[in-house]
N, C-alpha and C positions, 0 to 999 in steps of 0.2 A: 411318782417316786423316783428320785435320782439314783442312777446306778452307773457303774463304770466297768462293765465287763471288758477285759483288756485284751483278750485274744479271740475275737469272734471269728477270725479266719482260720483258727486252729482246726485241723482235719483229723488229728489222731488223739487218742486219750492217754498218751504215754509220756508224761502226764500233762494235764492242762495246768499251767502255772500262772500266777499273777505277775504283774509287772514288778520291777525291782523294788519300788517303794512299798508295794503291797506284800511282797515277799519278806521285806524287812519287818513288816507288821506281824506276819505269821511267825517268824522266828522269835521276835520280841515277846509276843503274846504267849507262845508255847512255853517259853522260858519262865514267864511270870506265873503261870498257872500252878496251883497246888494239885496234889494227887486227886483230891476230892473233886476239884473243878474239871480235871481232865476226864475222870470217870463220867461225870455228869454230861459232858459234851456228846457222849455216844448214845444218850437216851432221848427218844422223841415220843412223849405221851400224846394222847389225843385230846382235842377240845372241840366244842361246838361253836359255830359262828352265830351266836345269839346275843341279845342284850343281857349283860350281867351287871347288876349293881355291885359296887365295890365291897359291900358288906355281905354278899351272898357266900355261902359255903363253897360254891363252885369256883367263884373268882378267887377266893382266898386260897383254894387248893392250887390253882394255876400259879398264883403268886409264890406260894411255898415251894412248888416244884422249880420255879425259876431261881429263887434266892437260896433255898436250902439244898436242893439236889443239883443245882447248877446245870439243868438240862440244856442241851445244845440246840433244841428246837422242839417243834410240835407238829403234829399232823392235824389238819383241819378237816372235820367231817361236815355234815349238812349244816346249812345256815343261809343267811341273807347277806347281801352285798355290804351295806353300810354297817350292820352289826358286826360282821366279820372284820371289816377294815378298822373300825374303831377299837375293837377288842385287840386286834393284832398290834395296833399302834400303842395301846396301853401296855401290852406284854413286852414290846421292844423297849419301852421306857423303863420298865422294871428290871431289865436284864443288864448285867455287867458287860457281857459279850453280846453282840447282835445274834439274834435267833434265826435259825433256818425254819421257815414256815412252809410246810409241804401239804399237798393235797392230791387226791386221786382224780386229776382232771383228764380222764381217759378220752372223753369226747367233749373236751372243752371244760370251762369252769362250770357249765350247767350240769355236769355230772354230779356235782356236790352243792352248788350255790344257785339259788333261784335268781331270776331276773338278770341272767347273763346270756351270752350268745348260745343258742341251741344248735349243736352240731348233731349230725347223724352218728350212729355207732360206726366203729372202725370197718366192719365188714361192708358197710355201704360205701365207704371210701374205696375199699378193695374192688367193689363193682365198677367204680369209675376207672380204676387202673391208673389214676392220675397222681404223679408225684407233685404236680403243682398244687392240687387241692390238699394233699397231705401236708405240704410245707406251709400253705396258707393257714390251715387249721392249727399247726404248731405255733405259728407266729401270733395269730389272734388269741389263742389260749394263753400264751406267754404275756401278751399285752394286758389282758384282763387280770391275769394272776398278779402281775407286778402292781397293777393299779390298786388292788385291794390288800397288798402286802404279802401275798404268797410268792415265794421266790424259788420254790422247788416243786416240780410236778412229777407225779408218779405215772408217767406216760412217755412213750407209747407202749402198748402191749405188743410184744414181739413173738408171742406164741403162735406157732403154725397149727391151725385148727384142722388137723388131719383125722380127727375122730368125730364123726357126726353126732355121736351120743355124748359128747363132752358137755357136762352139766354146769360148768363154771366159766369156760372161755367163750365158746360159741361165737356170737356176733361181736365180742370184744376184740377178736382177732381180725386182721385184714384179710385172711383167707387161708387156704390149704397149700398154696404154692409158696415154698420157702423164698424164692426169688422175689415174688410179689410182696410178701411181708417185709423182706429186706429193703426193697426199693422204697416202699411207702413209709416204713418205720424210719429209715435213714433220712427221708425227706422231712418227716415230722421233727426229728431231732434237730436238723439244720434250722428249720423255721423257728422252733422254740428257743434254741440257744442263741441264735442271732438276735432274738428279741429280748434276751437277758434273763432267762431262767435256767435252772439246772433241769435237764431232761433225764428220764430214767427208763431204761429198757427192762421189761419184765415179761415173764418170770423165769429166770435162769435156773436150770438148763433147758427149760421148755415145758409148758403145761398144756400143750395142745392135744396130746394123745392120751387123755385120761378119761375114764368113765366114772370117776369119783371126784367129788368136790372137796378140795383140801380144807374148806371151812368146816367140813363135817368129819373127815377122817384122812388118813395118810394115803394118797394115791401111789400107785406103782407104775413106773414107766418100764416096759419090758423090752424096748428097742435096744439093739446092740450098738456098740460104739460107732461102727461104720455108718449106720442109719442116722445116729445123732449128729455126726459131723456133716452128713449130706443134707440134713433137713433141719433139725432143731437149732443147731449152732449158727446156721447161715445168717439169719437176721441179726443175731447178736454180734457177729463179726462185722457186719455192715455198720451197725450202730457204733461200734468201737472205732471203726475207720472214720466215722463222721464226728468223732470226738465226744461221744455221749458222756455226760458227767457222772452217771450212776447206773448201776445194775442192781435190780431187786432179785433176791433169791426166792425160790419156790420151796414150799414145804411138801416135798414129794420124794419118794425113794427111787433111785436110779441105779440098779445093780450093775449096769455096764460101767458106771463110774465109781460107785461106792459099793463094795461087796457086801456090807452089812445092810440088809433090807430094812432094818429098823431105824437107820440113821437117815433123816431127811437131808436134802441138799444144803439146807441152811446151816446145818451143823457139820458138814463134811469138808475136811481139809482137802481131800482129793478133788472134790468138785470145785471148791472156791479157789484154793491156792494153786493146785496143779493145773486144772483145766482152764479156769477163768483167768487167773492172774498170770500164770506162766505160759501156757500154750496159746491162749487168745490174747495175751499181752495187755490185759486190762489193769490199769493201775490207779483208777479213780475210785469213787466211793462205792462200797458194797453195802446195800441196805437190806434188811430182812423184810419179808412180808409181815403182816400183823402177827404179833406174838400171841394173840388171843385165839388164833385159828386152831381148830382141833387137830389138823394134820401135824402140828408140832406139840400143842399143849397136852394131847392125850397120852403122849409117850414120855414126856419129860416134865420134871418140876421146873418152873420158870427160872429159878435161880441157877440151876445146873445148866439149863438150855442156853442162857445168855453167855455164860462162861465158855461153853463149848463153841458157840457161834463166833465169839471174838477170837478164840484160838484158831478157829477154822479159816478166818479171814474177813469176818464181818466188821464193818466200821460203824454202822448206825443200827440201833435196836429200836424197831418201830412198834408203837402202840402196845406197850407191855400191859398185862392185866393189873400189875401193881408196880409202879415206878420205884417205890421205896425198896421193895424186895430186890429188884434188878440192880439198883444203885448199891445196896449193901453187898450183894453177891459179887459184883464186879470189884468193889473196893477191897473186900476180903481176899478175893482171888489174886489181886495185884499185890497186896501187902504180903501175902504168903509166897509170892513168886510163881503161882500157877499161871498167871498172865504176866509176863515180863513187862516192866514199865516201858521198855523200848518198843514192845509191841503196841502198848497203849498209845505211845507217842506217835506211832505211824498213823493210827486212825485219827487222832486229834489233829495232827498236822494236815491231813487231807480235808478234814472238816473245816479247818481254818482257811485253807487254800480256797475252798468253795465259797466261804463267806467273803474272802477278799476279792475273788473274781466277780462276785455279785455287787461289789461296791458297798457292802453293809458296814464296814468300819467307819466310813465317812457319812453314810446316810441310811441308817436303819429304820427311820420312822416312815409312816405312811402319809402321803400327801392327800389328805381327805378331800381337798378342793378339786383334785384331779379325777376323783372316782367317777363323777357324773359325766365327765368329758370323754372317758375311755370305754367304760363298761356298757354293754348292750347297745352299742352304736348301731343305728339302723343300717348303715352301709355295710358294717361287718356282718350283721344278721342276714343281709341280702346275699352275701358271699356264701354263708352257710346254707342258705336256701338253694343256691345254685348247685352246691355240692350234692344236696339231697335230690334235686331234680335230675342230676346227671347219673345218679345211682339206681334209678328205677329199672328193674330188670324183669322182663317178661319171659317166663320159663315155658309156659304153654299158652296156646290160643288156637285150639283145634278148629274153632268155627269162626275165627276172625271177628270176635266181638269187640276187640279193642282197636282203635279208640271208640268210645261211645259218643254219638252225636246228641248232645243235650237237647237239640231241637226236636228230636224224634221221641223223647221220653215224656210220657204223661205221668206215670206213677212208678215209684221205685221203693224197694225195701232194702234197708241196711241192717244186717245182722252182725252185731259186734260180739265176738266170741271171746270171753274174758278168762276162760280157764278157771284157775284157782284164785286168781287175783281179781276180786270184784271191785276193787278200788282203782283199777286201771284208768288213767286219764285219757279220755277219748273226746273231750269237749271240742277241741279244735277240728278233729276229723268230722264230727257231726255238723259243726258250724259251716265248714267248707262245703259239705254236701248240701245243706239247706240253702246256702247262698245260690246254688246253681239249679236246684230242682224245686218246682212248685209243690208237687205231691210226693212227700217223702215220709215213710214210716220207719222208725228206728226201734229195734229190739236189742236189748243187752241180755245175753245168756251166759250162765256160768254154772259151776257145780251146784249152786243153790237152786237152779231152775228145775221146776217139776216137769214130769213127763207131759202133763197137759199144757204147760207153757211152751214147751218145745213143739208140741203138735200144733198149737196155734200159730207159731212162726211158720211152719211148713204150709199151713192152710193159706195164710196171707201171701206167701211167696208164689202160690199158684196163680194169683190174679195180678201180680205186679209185672210191669213191662221190663224191669231190670232188677236183679237181685245182687247186692254186694255183700259178700260174706268176708268180714275182716277178722282175722285171728290175732289176738293180742297175747300170745304166749310168750311173754317177755322173759328175759334173763334176770333172775333174781338169785344172786349168790347166796349159798347157805340153804337152798331148798332141795338141791339134789336132782332137779328135773327141769326140763324146758318144754315138755310135750303137753298135749291136751288130754284130759280125762276121756275115757273111751266113749261115754255117752254123748259128749260134745262133738267128738270126731265123727261119730255116727250121724249126728244131725247135719254136720257140714257135708258129709257124703250124700245124704238125702237131698239137700239143697242143690248140690252140684249136678245131680242126676236129672234135674228138671229140664224139660224141653224149652228152654228160653235162655236169654243171656244171663248167666250166673258167673260173676267174677269173684274169685277167691284171692284175697290179699293177705300176705303174711307180714305183720308188723313185728319184726323181731326174727326169731328162729326160722330160717328158710327150710330147714330139714323137715319141718312139720308136715310137708306135703305127703310124706310117706304114710301119714295116717289117713289121708283121704285121696285115694288114687282116682276117684271119680272126677276130680276137678279138671275141667277142660280148659279153663282160662286161669292162669296162676301168675300173680304178680308179686315179686319180692321187693321189700323195702329195706330189709335187714336192720330195722330200727323202729322204735316207737316214739322217737323224738318229735317235737312239734313240726319241725321242718320236713320230716319224713311223712307225717300225716298230710300236710299240705301238698307235698310233691305227689303223693299217691293219687289224690283227687285230681290234680292237674293232669297226671298221666292217664287216668281213666277217661277223662273227657277230651283228651288230645290237645291240651293246652301247651304241652311240652313234648318234644320227641322222646321216645323210649329207646335208650341206647345202652343200658347197662349190660355187663357180662358177669355171669356167675363167677365169684372168686373161690368157689368151692364146689365139689361134686355133690349132687343130690343122688345118692345111690338108687339105681333102678329108675331114675327119673330124667336126669340131665347131667351132662358132663361139665367139668370146669371150663370156663370161658365161653360157654354157650349162652345164647340170649337172642330172643326174637326182636328185631328192630321194627319200630313203628315211627313214621314221621309225624310231625305236628299236624293236627287236623285243621285244614284251611277253612276258616269261617268268615273270610273277607269276601266282599263283592268281587267276583272275578272279572277281569278286564278282557280275557280271551273269549272268543266266540266259538263254541263247539259246532261241529259240522251240522248237527241236527237243528241248530237254531239259526243257521244262515238264511234259510228261506224267509223266516220271520223278519230278520233284519232287512232283507231285500224288499219285502212288502211294506216296511215302514218308510220307504222312500216317498210314499204318498204324503207323509207328514210335511216333507219339504215343500211341495207345491202348495199345500194347504196353508202353511205358516208364511210362506213368501207372498201368497195372495193377500193374506191379512195385513202384512206389512205394507204392501202397495195400497191397501185400502185404509191405511193409517189407524188400524186397531191398536198398534204399538210400534215403536221404531225398531225394536229388536227383542230377541228372546233367547233363552237358553233352555234346552229340553234334555231330560235324562229319563231313560226307561230301564228298569231292571226286571228281569224275568228268570225265575228258577236259579237265583244266585249269580246271574251274569248281568253285567251292564251291557245290554244288547244294543243300546242306542244312546249316544250323547252328541248333541249337535248344537251349534250356535247359529243364530240368524240375525241379519240386519246390523244396525249400528246403535250407538248410544242415543242419537237423535236422527232427525229426518234429513240432515244435510248430506250432500254427496261426500264430503270430506270428514264426516263424523267418525269417531272411534269405533272400529268393528267390535261386535260382541264376540267373545270367546267362551269356551267352557269354564274359564277361570274368572269371568266377569262376576263381580259381587253385586247382588241385588238387595234392596231394602225389602225385607220379607213382609212388612206390615203385620197383619193379623196372624200370619203363620207363627209369629212369636207366641201366640196363645197356646199352641199345641207343641211346638218344638221345645219351648222352654217351660212355660208355666204349668201346662198340664203334665208334662213328664216329671217335673219336680213334685207336683201334687201326688202323682202315682207313687213316687219313692217314699214320700212321707206317709201315704196311706198304708204302704206295706209295713212300715215300722210301727203302725198304730198311733203315730203322733197326730195324724189327720184322719178324721172319720167323716164320712159323707153326711151323717146326721148331726154333726156338730152345728149348733146355731152360730151365726156370725157374732152374736152378742157374747159368746164365750171369749172372743178376742177383743171385742169392742163393747163393753157393758152398756154404753149409752145408746146403743142401737136397738132400742126396745119399744119404741112407740110407733103408732100408725101402721101396725101390722108387721113392722120390720123384725120383731122378735121371732117371727116364724121363718125367716130366711135362713137356710142352711147352706153348707158347702155344696151340697148337691144342686141346690137352686142356682148358685153362682156358675157352676160348671155346665149346667144345662140351659143357661140363659132363660130361666123361668123365675127369677127373683122378684120381679116387679119393678126393678130399677129401669130408668129410661135407657134407650139405646146409646145416646150420645148427648153430651152437653159441652158447649165450647168454653170450658173453664179456663183454657189457655189465655183468653183475652184479658183476664184480670188476676190470674193466679200463677204463682211460681213455687216450685218445690213439691216433692211427692207428699209430704205430710199435710200440706195445705189442700192438695187435691183430695186426699183421703178424708180430711175433715169435711170438705164440701159434699162428698159422696154420702158420708154418714148423715148429713143433714137434708139430703134430697128426698122429697116425698115419693112414695111408690106410685106407679101408674096403674097397677093392677095387683090383685091379691097373689102372693107367691104360690107358684105351682099351677096357676090357672091358665097361663099363656106361655108361649115361648117367643120372646122378643130378643133378638141378638143384641147384647149389651156390652160395650166396652167398659162401662162403669163397674159392672159386676166382676169382670176379670181383673180390673185394676185393684179392686178391693181384695180379691183372692190373692193377688201378688203381694199386697201389704201383709196379709195374714201369713203367707209363706215366710216372708222376711222376719216377721215377729216371732214365729215359731223357731226359727233357726238362728236368729240374731246375726244374719248375714245378708248382704245385698243380693238381689236376684242375679245380677250379672256374674258375680263371683260364684254363687251356687251352681248356675248353669254351666259355667266354665269347668268347675271342679268335678261336678257330678255327671255331666253329660258330654260336653264337647271334648274335654281332654281325654277321658277314657276311650272315646270313639275315634280320636285322632282327627276331629273336625277343626282343622287349624285355621280355616278361613270363615269361621262362624263366630260372630262377636257383636256386642253392643258398642256403640260409640267408637267407630273406626278412627284410627289415627289419621291425621291430615295427609301423611305420606301415601295412604291407600286411595286417596280421592280419585286419582286418574284411572283406577281399576274398578270404580263403582259407577254403575249406571245412574244417570240423573233421574230425578222424578219430576217435580212440578215447578213451574214458575209461580212461586207462592206470593200472592198479593200481600198477605199479612207480614211475611218476612221481607218482602221486597227484593227477592233474589231467586235465582234458580237453585233449587235444593239438590245438592249432590254431596254424598259422604256424610250427611246428617239425616236423622230420622224425618220422614215425611209427615207423619202424624203430629199435628200441632200440640195436642195434649201431651203426648210422649215427649216432644221437644221441650215443652214448658216444665216437665218433671225432671229434666236433666238428661234425657235421651235413653233412660232405662225404665221400662215398665213391663208389666205382664201382658199387656194387650198389644204392644208394638215396640219397635226399637231394634229388633234383631236384623243383622245382615248376614248373608251367606251366599254360597255358590251352588250350582246344580250338583257338583261333585260331592261337596260336603253333605248336602241333603240326601244324596244317594246312599251314603253310609247310614244316615239316620233312618231312612226308609227301609233299608235292608235289615237294620236292627229290628224294626217293627215286623217285617216279614218273618224274621227268624224267631219271633216270639219274645222279643225283649233282650236279645243278646247279640253281640257282634264281636268277632275276633276274640272270643272267650271273655269278653267283658259284659257281665250281666248288668244292664241298666235298670230293667224292671222285670219282675217275674211274669211268666206267661199268663198265669191266672189273673194277675192285676191288669195286664194289658187287655185281655179279653173282656174284662168287666168294664173298663173305661171306654172301649170302642164299640160297645153294644148299645143300641137305642135304649134310653131309659124310660120312654113312654111317659115323660113328664113335661107338659100335660099329655094325656092320652092322644096318640096320633102324631106326636112330635118326632121328627127324625133325629133330634139331638142326642148324642151320646154324652159322655163326661168330657167336656172340652172339645171333643171331636164332633163332626157331623157324619151322617150316613146318607146313602142315596135316597133321593125322593123325586117326585115328579119332574121338576124343572131344575134340578140341582146341577152343579158343575161336573158331577160324576158321569154325565151322559146317560145313556139308556142300556148299556151293555155290561157294566161292571157287576160283579156278583153281589147278592144281598148283604154279605158280611163285610163288604168294603167300607172303608172309612177315609175321611179326608178333611181338608179345610182350604179356605182361600184367603188371600191377602188383598187389601184395597189397592195396592200399587200395581196389581196385575199378576199375582203369584198364586200358585195352587199346588197341592200335593194330594194324590189319591193312592191308597194302598188296598190291594185286593189279595188278602191272605189265601183265599181259596185257590187262586191262580198263581200264587207266589209272585205277584206283580206289583210294581209301583210306577207311577207316572208323575213326573215333576215338570212343571211349566213355570218359568220365571220370566217376567217381562216388566217393563216400565210403562204400562199403558196410561199412567197419569201424566206422561210427558206429551205436550207441554201443559195440559190441563186435565183435571180429574173428571171433567164433564163427559169424557169419552167412555162409553159403556159397552163397546163392541166385544170386550174380553169375555163377556158372559157366554156368548155363543161359541167363541173360539175354544174355551175350556171343554165344553161338551163335545165339540167336533174332534178335538185331540183325543179325548178319552175313548170315544167310539172308534176312531181310526186305529188306535193302538190295539184294542180288543179284536177288531176285524183282522188286523195283520197277524195276530197270534193265532186266531182260529181259522185263518185262511178264507174268510168270507168277504163279501163285498157289501 
């Protein structure tokens, strides 16, 4: 939507004026308005951002208010993006004068409108202490608001929450320090107004020190004038200095400013004219809080209240219970002189000034085509996530439970304490936990939970490795409370007293810890927003540093600005070598003589070796050259090798594990499920498990490359190939079965395997040198393989396997290239149980299932995709029984020993210059045994 705010550099609110041409419009328009139209400009009824047929009573009422009452604008309550934008556009088209469309976007548009950027609540921003984040939030909020047609936001909240029992402000405030609230509130105003909306500081003269919700009754502020000036007024002064366009009044009694305790600030001339306008020099828009709130409505008939409000200094009357009554009361009061028309003109002129500043006279309509380009932009949502991440505040951690190493957790229990609100949205929190933990039980408890249900929760907690107790005592205005019922607080205390890691997280009200003093580990998020739920899980598992500081005192628990710092948990393979591992590294020097001897004996011209142990890369060394010539290119740790059949496990099997986890791929699925013609000659019995265990009955290898091109033709031929034995009766290593598996994976996902592997495995792990079909520019870094008689050339930089080559270079059985460094990351992920650097590739339980021998047929060493140690295997004789690994025809192998937290990578080009050289078999065994001996200090 086009707009032309003309004085974005304005720093004072005394007053913000439009440019000359817009000022002329204000004067001309004011002169042309009838008394009835002037009165209507002060009124802002509410509407919902939903789809409304033009013939519905609700739409007809909006139309009547625009055309008969001449309202100056509306306040938007809950709704959806497009429905709101379309309805606002219709409303603007119906109005003679452009409308002010306002909404309570206190934590961004998401406070009212679904499918917009989700920000944490203000107190979370207070925990970051960052003016930058407050300004960014203001800017993004304004951008989304204008995109859907909202031009006035009722934010920021400038109340200083210096009363822990406050039932209405709480986490809506930036904190209890007036200077902090002033800094962050002022930054929000700058960001919002520079992006072209009217910002509003609320709730003057300050709603932070109340124990009563003004939605329910009239609160009383007992502070004296001196305290008000040193505390409550400070943020409002800062906002005024930042040119804030509007101030919202509070429905509360302030005897220090207005001697009559029955007169709320909204109706007080002393509060609004004397203090706000004269002493604080505010001359822009003064808007009421909702006129439906009991703090005002209980004491006054609405018709009398609005007349009093305007006489006191109010310009805009928000959300009246009956717009017609308000309109008539103001009209009559003006006609009889109770409200001088000059006074009415002052408010109307300010309203028109605001509309001119917004550029509404020229462009009031909503650009519907721009909505999808602005709202809920992933890049903007990422910034909101970063705010939430930075706000995580650790108040207590007496036993240093945080961060939790996900690698050490087998079973966890999450107890979601919902208080009185059983509908609390916790789906994202649950999903984030399930994504990281294999065994997770979740219980939701509320006031509806029986004693027996609570007892069951406590019983399950006793057997869990980790207990997460998340309180969702969120702020709901109009309820009068933000605490937990006593029986739920008692349950939390019982959980916290257990002798095991128990983490208590407050999603919302941080003061709630006063109800469960037993909590040894207490994390505050100050918010139940989606981004805060995600941030909390990241903080628990050390995926982000915890660096927030309390923006408010927790009485008897912690002081303001306190907070325990925790660094990000390092889950990468460490390059440094601790002193205790140095002797092992020294003993691994025997590898050098072993590999150099085999190079002299022409087992291979060169090799790259990497060994990881207990999370450290204890050995990485390169040997020999690309070929046997004296001037050949030396091998380095960065040399890229053709992995050959390691492709089966690094790519295809890992992808199969991921699809297995989602339920898309089941081991018992017959291949005929994906290829219905695959049903004769016993082939209908072949399952996914048979393909992964090389027990399908398909031949080991057939030279289809001689007369076949393209993957689809290869698959067609495999589907027509007769079986050599009944499925499940033998284990015969078969490329054909894995090629068929790869085609199934691609069918299931409608994506090519190289793209799947890159997006789901290599990119998350940071394996930047692992790829199919290397670019020609990489050729000089790739070790050559064979002088291939079929291709008539030395193969270098293209897949060695001829079938894979004929399929275009990408297959499930061969085609992948990588380095020892990249494979070290992959292997450490396996050692970690499927996670690396906080990126979960597969769940621990899935991995353990796939690397265990399947005993299909009985006695076979084959796991699912992987192999396990057997009599004469490349694992040698010393790796533990739970080890798993695989080899590649070109001279590559990886073995992982989870018991020892060990991996061994050997990459070579043993097929240079011919694949007839089979000396690599004994080399692999010797290397594995030499590594284990070095670790154990034996000979």
